[in-house]
C-alpha positions in Angstrom: 80.9 -142.4 112.5 78.6 -145.4 113.4 78.3 -147.0 109.9 77.0 -150.3 111.3 74.2 -148.5 113.2 73.3 -146.5 110.0 73.3 -149.8 108.1 71.1 -151.6 110.6 68.6 -148.7 110.8 68.0 -148.4 107.0 67.9 -152.2 106.4 65.2 -152.4 109.1 63.2 -149.5 107.5 63.4 -151.1 104.1 62.5 -154.5 105.4 59.4 -153.3 107.3 58.2 -150.2 105.5 58.7 -150.7 101.7 55.4 -151.4 99.9 55.1 -155.1 98.9 54.4 -153.9 95.3 58.0 -152.7 95.1 59.2 -156.0 93.6 62.3 -154.5 92.0 63.1 -151.5 94.3 63.2 -153.8 97.2 65.4 -154.8 100.1 66.9 -157.5 97.8 67.8 -154.8 95.3 69.5 -152.6 97.9 71.5 -155.6 99.2 72.5 -156.5 95.6 73.6 -152.9 94.9 75.5 -152.9 98.3 77.4 -156.1 97.4 78.1 -154.9 93.8 79.4 -151.6 95.1 81.8 -153.3 97.5 83.0 -155.7 94.7 83.5 -152.9 92.2 85.2 -150.7 94.8 87.7 -153.5 95.6 88.6 -153.7 91.9 88.8 -149.9 91.6 91.1 -149.6 94.7 88.7 -147.8 97.0 89.1 -148.3 100.7 89.1 -146.3 104.0 86.5 -143.5 104.4 85.6 -143.6 100.7 84.5 -147.2 101.0 82.5 -146.5 104.1 80.7 -143.5 102.4 80.1 -145.6 99.3 78.5 -148.5 101.3 76.2 -146.1 103.1 75.2 -144.4 99.8 74.4 -147.9 98.4 72.3 -148.7 101.4 70.3 -145.4 101.2 70.2 -144.9 97.4 66.6 -146.0 97.1 65.4 -145.1 100.6 63.2 -142.4 99.2 60.8 -145.1 98.1 59.9 -145.3 101.8 58.1 -142.0 101.5 57.2 -141.4 97.8 56.9 -143.0 94.4 58.5 -140.2 92.3 61.7 -138.2 92.8 62.8 -140.8 95.2 66.4 -139.6 95.0 65.5 -136.2 96.6 63.4 -138.0 99.2 66.4 -140.3 99.9 68.6 -137.3 100.5 66.1 -135.9 102.9 66.2 -139.2 104.9 70.1 -139.1 104.8 70.1 -135.5 106.1 67.7 -136.4 108.9 69.1 -139.7 110.0 72.9 -139.8 109.4 73.9 -137.0 111.8 72.5 -139.2 114.6 75.0 -141.8 113.6 77.9 -139.4 113.7 78.2 -138.5 110.0 79.4 -135.0 109.3 78.1 -132.4 106.8 80.8 -133.2 104.2 80.1 -136.9 104.4 76.4 -136.4 104.1 76.8 -134.1 101.0 79.0 -136.8 99.4 76.4 -139.4 100.1 73.6 -137.2 98.7 75.7 -136.4 95.6 76.1 -140.1 95.0 72.4 -140.8 95.5 71.4 -138.0 93.1 73.9 -139.3 90.5 71.8 -142.6 90.2 68.8 -140.7 88.8 68.2 -141.7 85.2 70.0 -140.6 83.1 72.9 -141.3 85.5 75.3 -138.4 86.0 78.2 -139.3 88.3 80.7 -136.5 89.1 83.4 -138.5 90.9 84.8 -142.0 91.3 82.6 -143.0 94.2 79.4 -141.9 92.3 80.6 -143.8 89.2 81.0 -147.0 91.3 77.5 -146.5 92.8 75.9 -145.9 89.4 77.5 -149.1 88.0 76.5 -151.1 91.0 72.9 -149.9 90.7 72.6 -151.3 87.1 75.2 -154.0 87.5 72.5 -156.7 86.7 72.3 -155.4 83.1 75.5 -157.3 82.4 75.0 -160.4 84.6 73.6 -163.9 84.1 70.6 -163.0 86.4 69.5 -160.2 83.9 66.2 -161.9 83.0 65.2 -162.8 86.6 65.9 -159.3 87.9 64.4 -157.6 84.9 61.2 -159.6 85.5 60.9 -158.0 88.9 61.2 -154.5 87.4 58.6 -155.4 84.7 56.2 -156.6 87.4 56.7 -153.4 89.4 56.3 -151.1 86.4 53.1 -153.0 85.5 51.8 -152.8 89.0 52.3 -149.0 89.1 50.8 -148.5 85.6 53.9 -147.4 83.9 53.4 -150.0 81.1 51.3 -153.1 80.6 52.5 -155.5 77.9 55.7 -157.6 77.5 56.2 -155.9 74.2 56.2 -152.4 75.8 58.6 -153.7 78.4 61.1 -155.1 75.8 60.9 -151.9 73.7 61.7 -149.9 76.9 64.6 -152.3 77.7 66.1 -151.8 74.2 66.0 -148.0 74.5 67.4 -148.1 78.0 70.2 -150.5 77.3 71.2 -148.7 74.1 71.6 -145.5 76.0 73.2 -147.0 79.1 76.9 -146.7 79.8 79.1 -148.2 82.5 81.4 -145.7 84.0 84.1 -147.9 85.8 86.8 -149.9 84.0 85.7 -152.8 86.1 82.2 -152.9 84.7 83.3 -152.0 81.2 85.4 -155.1 81.2 83.2 -157.5 83.3 79.7 -156.4 82.4 79.5 -154.7 79.1 80.0 -157.8 76.9 77.1 -159.7 78.5 75.0 -156.5 78.5 75.4 -156.3 74.7 74.4 -160.0 74.4 71.3 -159.3 76.5 70.4 -156.4 74.2 70.7 -158.7 71.2 68.4 -161.2 72.9 65.7 -158.5 73.6 65.9 -157.2 70.0 65.5 -160.8 68.8 62.4 -161.2 71.0 60.9 -158.1 69.5 61.5 -159.3 66.0 59.9 -162.6 66.8 56.9 -161.0 68.6 55.7 -158.2 66.4 
């Protein structure tokens, strides 16, 4: 299993082929999720093959945006099934990776520990100090793609999303949930001040 080759391949694809309009679902986001997944895995005691599979799933979780704007999880799995056998990944490993990628679809539905870690890594920023900065890139992307147009619509969406969101790992429940709730309160206050 050539995980470094698989990593180099997808990072180059994301760097050169993602549309510039993808201000949130970008190479930076993929690297952020990758780093968060490694950090959470360390806290959750994941190592060995599980950690390798998790890292690859993190790197490929939004690869579907290379080929389509909707249902990117399915598209990402198609890429995984086409590319990873060439890097020595077997069918079982590829199925695990695809299961993790599919679990990140909103609403998230992780079925095992590795998928729970990937889901938490994907939305780790909700409970971090860089919440506003990263959120601004998602607002810009959604506005560009015509999903919404005003800051009020964006903040209403954020409230609904954060209210429904759950972290799955003990690590993120402890480290991210308190600040996530503080961010939710800030967004609610913004909406009250900007009717």
